[in-house]
N, C-alpha and C positions, 0 to 999 in steps of 0.2 A: 584144183590144179589149173583149171581154165582161167580163174580169176587172177591167179599168180602170173600167168603168161600175159594177160592183158595189162596187169600192173607194170610188168617189166618192159613191155612195148611202150607204154605211156612214159615210163621213166627214161627210156632211150630217147624218145622224141623230146622230152623235157630237157635232158642234158644237151642234146644237139642244139636246141633252140637257145638255151642259156649260153653255151659256148659261142654261138654265133653272135648274140647280143654283146657279150663281153669283148669279142674280137673287133666287131664292126663299130661299136659305140663306146669308147672309153669313158670312164667315170670322170665327171668334172671335179676338180679339186677346189676346196674353199680357200678363203683368204689366208687362214693360218697355215695352210700347206703349200699354197702356190705363191704367196706373197701378194701385195696389192695395197689398196688404200681403204681406210675405214674413217667415216665421218659421222658426227652427230650434229644435226641441224635443227634450228627452231625458227618457224615463221614469225615475222613481226606482226603479231595480232593487233597491237594498238594502232599501227599505221594502217592496217587493212580496215579496221573499224572506223578510223578517221576518214578514209577514202569512201567508205560506204555512207557515212553521214553526209559528205560533200555531194556524192552522186544523188542521194535521196533529196537533199535540199534543192538541187537544181531541178529535179523532177517535180517537187512540190511547188516551187515558184512558177515554173512554166504552166503547170496545170491550173493553179489558182488564177493566174493572170488570164489564161485562155478562157476561164469560166466567168471572167468579168469581176472578180473580187478586187477591191481596192487595197492592194498590198504595197506597203512601203519597202519592205526588204525581207529576204529569207537568207539567213546566214548559218553556216555550220561552224561549230566551235570545238571540234575534236571529240567531245562526249555528249553533244546535244545539238539540236537545231532550234533557232529562235525565229519565230514568224512575227513580223511587225505589221499590224493592220490598222486601218483608219476608223472604220465604222463598227461600233459594238454590236449593232443589229445583224451584222454579217457573220458574227462569231459562230452561231449554230451551223450555218452553211459551210464555213471554213472547216470546222471540226468534222462534219460529215464527209467532205471531200477528201480530207487527210485520211480518215478511217477507210474510205473506199480504196485509196492508193495502197495503204499498208496497215493492216489491222494490228501489227505487232508494235506500233508506235504508242507510247504512253504520253498522253497530252495533259499538260497542266498550265494553268494561267499564272504567269509570273507577276504581272501587274496589268493595269488597263492598257490594252493595245499591244500586248506581247504574249505570245504562246511559246511554251518550251516543250520540245518534243524529244523523247528519249526512246531508244530501242528497249524492249523488254528483256529481262535476263534470259528467258527461254530463247528469244531470237538471237541474242548474242552468243549463247552456248551453241546453237545450231550453226551460226556463222563461223565460229571457231572450228567446229567439226568439218564444215564444208571446205574451209581454207586448208586444213590438214589433208583432207582427202584429195583435193585438187592438186596440192603440192606434190603428194606422192605419185599421183597419176602423171603429172607433167615430168617429174624426175625420171619415172620409169620409161616414158617415151624417149626422153633425151638419151638415157644410158643405153637403151636398146639400139638407137641409131649410132651410138658411139662404138658398138661392136664388142662390148665386154661380155664374156661368156659367164652365164649364171650369176649376174649381180644380185645383191640383196638391197631392196628398197622397202622398208617397212616402218610402221609407227613404233615409237619407243615411248612407252607410257601414254599419256593422253595428249601431249602437246609437241612432241619431238619426232624427228625422223632419223632412222639409222640407214646409212648408205655404205655398202661394201662393194668394192670393185676388184675382184680377184685378177691378178696378172697385169693390172694397170698401175704404173708407178709414177706417172707425171702428175704430181699433186697440184701444181699451179694450173695446168690445163683443166684438170678435173674440177677445181674450185671455180675457174672461169666459166665452165659450161654449166655446172650444177648451180652455182650461186647467181648466175645472171637472171634477172627477172624477165628480160626480153620484152620490156614494156615499150614497144614501138608505138609512136604517136605522130601523126601529121597535123601540124597546127599552123594557123595563119599568123604571119609576122606583122605586128603592128608597128614596131620600130626596132632599131638596133643601134648599139653604140659601144664604144670602148670604155665608157664611163657608166658604171652601174648606178651611181647616184643620180645621173641625169634621167635614167629610165624610171627610177623609183618615184620621181615627181609625177609621172604619168600613170602610175600603177592604180588599178581599180580592183574591185572584188571579182571582176570577170576576166582579169588578165593575170599573167605571172611573168616573172623574169627568170630566164635560164641561161647558163653559160654555154659557150661553144665547146666542142670536144677538145680542141687544142688549148683552150683557155685564152683569156684576153678580151674577146668580144662577147657582148651580152645582148640578149634578145628579149624584147617585150612581145609576148605571145597571147593569143586567145587561150583561155584556160581550158575550154572545151575542145577536144580534138575532133578533126574532121574524120580521120581514119585511125583505128587502133590495130594492134597486133591480132585481135580477135577477128578482124575483117580479112586477114590474109588467107588465100587459098593455098599458096605454096611460096617457097623462097628458094633461090638457087644461086650458085656461083656465077658471076658475070664479070664483065669488064666495062669501064667507062670509056668515053670517047678518046681518051689518051692512052688506052690500053692498060690502065692500072686496075688492080683487083677491086671488085665491087660486088654488091649483093642485089640481084634482081628479085622482084616479087610480083605476084599476081593476086588480084583481089577477087573475092567472092562476087557473084553476079549482082546481089542487092547493093553491096558496098560500091561496086564499080559504077552503078548508075548514080548514086549519091555523089561520088567523087567527081564524076564527069560534069554534073550540074555545078558543083562548087568551083571547079577549075575554070569552067566557062565564064562564071560571073566574076572571077578574080584574076583575069588575064592581066599581066603587068605587075602583079604583086608577088611578094616572096612567100614561099611555103617552107616551113621548118620541118625537117625530119628529126624527130627527137627520139633518142635511144637511151633508156635508163637515166632520164633527167638531164641529158646533155644534147645540144644541137650538133649533129654530125655534119649537116649541110643545110643550106637554105637557098635553094635555087629559085630563080624568077619563073613564074608560070607563063610560058610563051604561047601555049595553045591548050585546047581542051585535052585532058588526060582522063582515060576511063579505067581500064582494068589492069594496067601494068605500070610499074615504076622501078626506080633504081636508087639504092642507098650508096652514095659515094663518100669518100674521105680518104685519109691516109691510112688505109688498112694494109696489113701484111696478108699474104696468101692464107696463112693459118687462121688469122682472125676472120677472114671472109668465110672460110670453110666452117669454122665454129659458129659464126653468127648466122649463117644460112641454116645450119642444123638446129640452132636454138629457136629461130623464128618458125621453122617448119613444125616444131613440136609444141608450140604454144607458149604463152607467157605464164609466169608464176603469179598467183594472186597477190603476193606481197614479197618483200625482200626476205632473205634468209640470213640468220646468224650462224656462224660456224662455232659451235660450242666445244667441239673436240675433233681433232684430225690426227691421223696416225698412218704412217707408212710402214708396212711389214715387208722386210726383204725376203726374196725367194730362198736365200740360203737357210733361214730358220726352218722353213717348211721342208726343204730337201733333207735337212738333218733329222727332222721329226719322222719323215717317211722312212729313211734308212734305218733309224733306230727302231721304228715300229715294225718294219719287216723282219729285222733280226730278232726282236723280242717275240714276234708272232711265230717264227719258225722254231725257235728254241722252246717256246711254251707248247707248241703243237707236238713236237717230238717227245717232250716230257709227259704230255697228256697221253700219247699213244702208249708209252712204256707203262704208265700207271694203270690205264684202263685194260690193256691186254694182259698185264700181269695179274690183275684182279679178276677179270672176267673171261680170260682165254679167248676162244674163237668168238664169243659174244662181244668181246671188246673190239675185235677186228671189225665186226658188223657195225658197232657204234662209231668206229673211226670213219668207215665209209659214209655213214649217215651224216657225220659232222662235216666231212668234205663236201657232200652234196648240199648241206645247209649253207656252207660258205659260198659255193657256186651260185645257188639260187639267190642268195642275198646280194651278191655282187652284180648279178645279171638284173635283178629287180631295181637296184640303185641306178644302174646305167640306163635301163629301159625307160624308167620314169623320169630321167633327166635330173636325178638328185645330185646334190653336191656333198662330197666327202670332206668332213672337217675333223679336227682333233677330237672334239666331243663325239663326232660320228664314229670315230675309231673306238672310243670308249663304249659306244653302243654295240659295236660289233663284238668286242671282247665280252661284254655282259651277255650278249646273245649266245656266244659260244659256251659260256658258263651254264646258261639255262639249258642248252642242248645236252651238255654232259649230265646235268642234274636230272633231266627227264629220263635219259638212258639208265642212269644209276637207280632211279626210283623204280623203273620197270624191271630191271635185272634183279634187284633185291626181292621184288615181289615174286618173280619167277622162281628164284632160289627157295623162297619160303614155300611155294606150292610144291616144289620137288620134295622138300623135307616132309611135307604132309602126305607123301606117298603117291602123288600124281605122276603120270608118265611125262616125259620131256615135252612132247607136243601139246599135251593137255595143260601142262604147267605154263607154257608160253601163252596159250589161249587165255587161261584164267588170269595170268599175271597182267596181261594187257587189259583185259576187260575190267579188272578190279582197280587198276591205277588210272584208267582213261579219264575218269571224272576229275581226279585231282590234277592231272596234266592239262586237261581241257580248261579247267578253272584258272590255272596259272597263265596259260597263253592268252585267254580272253582278258584277264585282268591287265596283263602287260600291254596288250593291244589297245585297250581303252585308255590306259595311262599315257601311252605314247601319243595317241590322238589328241588327248587333252593338252599335253605339252606342246604339240605342234600347233594347235589352235591358238593358245594363249602365250606361247613363248616367242622368242625372237632370236635371230642370229644363231649362236652356238647351240642354244636349247633346241631349235628346230632341227639342226643337223643331227643331234643326238636322237631326237624323237623319230626322225625319218628312218635312220638305220635300225632303230629298235623295232619300229612297226613292220618294216619289210622283213627284218630278221625273225620276228615272231611268227609271221605267216610261213616263211621258209622253214623254220624249225618244226612247225606242226606237220608240214608235208614230209620232211626228211626224217626227223627224229621220232615221230610218232607213227605215221602211216608206213613209210618205206622201211623203217627199222624193223617193223614186224614182218614185212615181206621178206627181208633178208634173213631174219631168224627162222621163219617157216622153211625157207629153202635149205638153210643149214641143218635144220632138224630132219627134213626128209632125206637129206644125203647122209644123215648120221654123223655130220661133222661138228654139230653144236656141242660145245662144252662151256659150262658156266659155273 
């Protein structure tokens, strides 16, 4: 009797806590119920690998020249690096120095005086994984700053990214924020002209030609940037000297020192601010600049707000391709919720009629257990910050079916014990004891299956797995433990009929 009292006190506290969670923290609705945007993206791995070859080639050339090797040239060709050297006797030392820089470079001799370097397949596979991981991390940071509730940013297969933004319907702004690489670079201007052909005559392997943001003017720039987006400490909304929208930025301490020295040496020359491959402005350096700067141009207030957000959250490792994009209107989700509520109420009342007609007062006890199961499931979903989706609703329905099945299994065993001549209270005790192992196995199997689905699934599958896992735990508490407490109380009061 004392254990029953403690169980009822614990139940009361559990119900109060669950109701409080449900009232104070509503469940988040997924894309299919709330409406929003769904996108499938793929990083440009080839471009990223090409950039890695170029970066590595610059590092190798600088290192070999600093070590005193007589090098003619080091050039990157998209899928390889070629090192041209003068003296054959220097070849062992060159190989040794390259190995010291990066062990994952495969070195072969193309002909006398030329080495060909390629990344190993293992290094390339790791590079692709790193690119995907970094892309997902940057996108999550951006979307968090965008204020979208319960977004989904996860890998899809081995090379793609799935992005879902519930409640966000401006697809053009979403694409602008998500797809922007935010590759900010500050580069020294060598020359500028309205004729690209004129600059092409001055082009070398250490320079590049980029257009202005408005188009028309072209700039010949140093290929190696002085400052990149990785050097930014923060970015914020600002105004230029004419009161027009601009983006201010602050550099990290190490970059600020380097930038200060650079601007001091280049007073009177122009510095190009390059954003995503276009020169947004190219002001003349009037004095030493250290830790702060400003990006000006013909920006709208919204463009400035989005650009500051993008720069604060870091640059993507490479550009993204939008393989699929879809806008889900909120009316579809609203209809699904309304129909789901109607179907749920109708199904629940039919369930009550069948269970009560079949098991009498024991059926009433089962109904109370199922209601408790639903309350615990909903509170668990809200408390853990889960998102309810259409597949999640399917998981709830499946969980209700399992709850009924557990009660039916126990009740039929109790009835069998009564037919064997046991008293009602003893039949309840034996019925539970002899079905507990089967019910336990069912719930553990479901829990393991839902955890596997959550770990390896994505999007809708995770929504289904989440509700199934929470519902399985809630079902064991309500339909196994507390269902027996309810039956014991009914049996003591002599109200139990089964």
